[in-house]
C-alpha positions, 0 to 999 in steps of 0.5 A: 176110082171112077166108080168111087168118084161117081158114088161120092158125087151122087151122094155128097149133097148137103141139103137145104130148101126153097122159096121162089123157084129159080125159073123153068127148068132151073134156068138161072135168072137175070140179076134183080134190078134195084128200085129207087126205094130199095136203093134208098134202103140199101144206101141209107140215102133218102130219095130222090135217087137216080140209078145208073146201070154200069155194064162191063167186066164188073156190072152193077148200078151207080147211085146218084144223089144230088148230081154226085155218086152216093154209092154202088149197088151190086148183085151176088148172082151177077158178080159171082154167080152165087149158087146156094146149098140147094144147087139153085141161084142165090141173089143178094143185092148189096150197096157199098159207099164211096169209102168201101163200106157195105151200107146194106144188103137184102136177100131178093131170091133164094131156094134154100131149104131153111124152112124145113129146119125151122128157120124163116125167111125173116131170120135169113134176112136179119142175117143178111142185114148184119153185113151193113157197116162191113169195111171192105178195105179192112184187113181180113181178120177185122172183116171176119170179126165184123161179119155176122156168125152163120146161123146154127142148123143152116150153116151151109146156106148162110155160109154160102150167103156170107162168102158170096156177099163178101166176094161180090162186094170186094169185086165191086169195090175193086172194079170201082176203084174203091179199094186196092187190088190183089197180089199182082199178075202171075208172070211165072205159071204157064199152061198152053191155051187155045184161042177158045180156052182163052176166050172161055177163061175170060182172058180175052174181051170182045166187042163188035160194032156193026155198020148200022150202029156206026151209021146211027152214031156218025150220020151227022158227020161227013161220009158216014158208014153205010148201014149194014150187018158187016163189022165196023169194028170187031175188037179183041183185047187182053193182057199178055203178061201172064205166060199162059196168055202171052205165050199161047197167043204169040209164041215164045219168041214173040212173047219174049220180045213183047214183054222183055223190056217191060218193068214189073209195074208195066204190062203189055196189052194185046189188041186185035181187030177186024172191020172197017175202022182201025184202032191204030189209024195212020195219024200216029205215023206223023204225030207219034201219038195214037189218037184213036185208042186210050185206056181208062182206069178210074180218073187215070187215062193212058194214051199210047205213043209210037214207043209203046207200040209193037206190030204183030203179024199173026196169032199163034194160038190154035183156033185163032181167027184171022185179023186185019190188025194185030198190035201190042201196046205197053201199059205204062206205070202211070201213077196209081194205074194197076193192070191187074185191076179192071180197066176200059179200052176205048176206041174212037171213031170221028167224022168231021161235021159242020159244027166240029166233029161227030164222035163214036166212042166204042168201049170195052171193059177188061179185067184179068181173071183171077186164075192169072193173078197171084193170091192176095197177100191177105186174102179172106180165108174161105169159110169152109177152111174156117169151119174145119178149124173151128170144128176140129173136136167134132171132126176128130169125134166123127173120124174116130166113129168112122174108124171104129165102124170100119174096124167093126165091119172089116173084123166082123167075124171077131166082133160077132163071135164074142156075143157080149162084145157084139151086144154091148158094142152095138148098143154103145155105138148106137147110143153115141150115134143118137146122143152125140152125132145126132142130138149133139152135133146134128149129124143127120143125113137127109134125102134133101141133101141128095136132091140139093146135090143133083140140082147143083150138078145142073147149075154149077157144082162147087166143092167149097159149098159142100165142104162148109159143114165138115161133119156132113161132108165126112159122113157122106164121103164115108157112106159113098165109099161104104156103099162100094164095100158093104152097101147101104147098111154102113149108114142105115144100120150104124150112123143114122141117128133116127135109125138108132132111136128106133132100134133103142126104143124097140130094145126097151119095148122088148125088155118091157115085154111089148109084143112084136108084130111079124108082118107077113112076108108078101105084105112086107115085100109090097110095103117096100114099094112105099119108100122107093116111090117116095124117093122117086117122087121127091126127086122128080117133084124137085125139078118142078117145084123145089118148095113142093118137093121139100114139103113132100120130104117132110115124110122124113121125121129127121128134122123134127126128131133129131135136128130140132129135138122135137121142138116143133109144131105139134103135127110134126111131133105127132108124126114122129111119135106115131112112127116111134110107137109103130116101131115099138111093135115092128122093129125099125118100122120107118126104115123098113117101109117109109125112109126115102133116104134108105131107098136112095142109098139102096140104088147106088148100093147095087155097085157093091163089090163085096159080100161080107155076110156068111150063110150056110146051105141049111139057112132057110132050109133047115133053120129060119132063126135069122129070118125071124130075128132080122132087124128089118126083115131083109131075109126071105123064107129061103134064107137069102139076104136082100142087100137092098134092105139089109142094114148090116146090123150083123145080128144074123152073123152073131147068130151064125157064129154063136154055138148057143144060138144057131140051131145048126151049130147046136146040132153039130155040138150034140153030134147029131147029123143035120136033117133035110126037109121042110124048114121048121 
């Protein structure tokens, strides 16, 4: 299973291509900050505008016009770490109005291979602009109808853009209080977590203020803290209600005591701190009110009283640091307050001064991660689910082809031992591969997809990205498993539309008596180097410049011949025609010497665990017919089949079983003993 998963992982990439590079070594960039002119375009509000940067759990920019909030701008990369089809960061800036309507969106960075599909940046920008007027507060069905359709031939790239815009825009709207939250806190599920696990999951938020920062803010008051690197306040906060958080932090007994008296509308806030300043202080003992710590959500402010407070003595989570103060505060069910939505914890430090007091507000934004929330009752369905439902006929057709091919390969002796069935069956299968799988539904795999997947492993692999195109996903999944059982020929010999085009055109050339060229074996074997060098060059160059790698990947004629059906600029069409003309004289010329995808598949095919092709001791010694008839010249002069080059066309197996073709069987039929010696 591990080997299968490895191959599936290495091959399930779904390519697309570039524009500006993500940064040296694929390092993720910072979010692009909007300029006032860009903000004016996105919001539709004329300048002058002022942009106020908002940090915290839901970062973004607030747009101010005439002293009032005119809208909010967010970045898909910053809010959802959107990764494109190419495996590189993808960033769209979008604006939402105070009534939660998307007013504009603009693509600012991508590395998608759309240019190789005949789709321009302007096409993508028009698609992104189509999200304007989307009402984020509308029901999911209404939102789905209002969004632009994904672009044909760039389904995955534009689908990822669609999902990242929708997810990020709703996150920003939730964080700014423009729309209601989701389905509430998950108070049932439990999975034990260490302190490090909770920090990594975002269940705990952290803010540290050192003595130097505190001194600068309080220096005009009496007795300001001395500057230095020590902690004035080292603050950690988190919601305890999800058992995975609360039980892990407090242990079962303390967790039950902390939340046992809470209503469903209330929540428990964990507050831990070190440093000189205490979030609790001591005044609450007399007043009954905690005057140093408050919680804010929009215009709502929560102030804690002594009845809301529970003291803790220790943290039970493995790896937790020691704290000076540990507290649990009850978040009351104030009107409109939603603990599942983002909120801000503020701790104040004050010093008396001649003109009143000097205040240092120390804020910490918190949002409960989605992993600890119940699913939104009417959540937007992921695009990949929609695509799988929409393409059910295509999925059924591809699945039928894969089942048929599996039966052919598993029962190959029965298949090839019937010459008419073999010849007719193979021609019909190749015709379906070309006409329906290739030209019909664009089921052509590419080396670009392998490159895209390799980069996605480095910058954030997400299955849902690769599930968006079900046809390509099914093909890659089948090819990955097929490599274990049969080798690269599962795809190259049966499921590659361009390979089918070459074989069918060569078959027509033979019918028209066009002479075939036999490439001398030494030259034939040396020409194999070209496709392997091309594959390595494309992969290596992609780590320097994805754009240049995709230019080199134009050595693949698949996009011109299959995806674009020859509707492309004349140099690309001329290149395809030249390859096909060469293939009239040398069967599958491109597959033999130039295909980088075939080279890429041959490498993991080394893990093949079965050998399904039969040979006799006399093959290559007394008879070289299979060598002469091999579709791609994968049989050497002594009869050995090179699995790196074999496309599993089964022609040699048909000869092997055909008593009217195989010279060994014909000799046996005549009752003549086999001769030994030099091959004829």
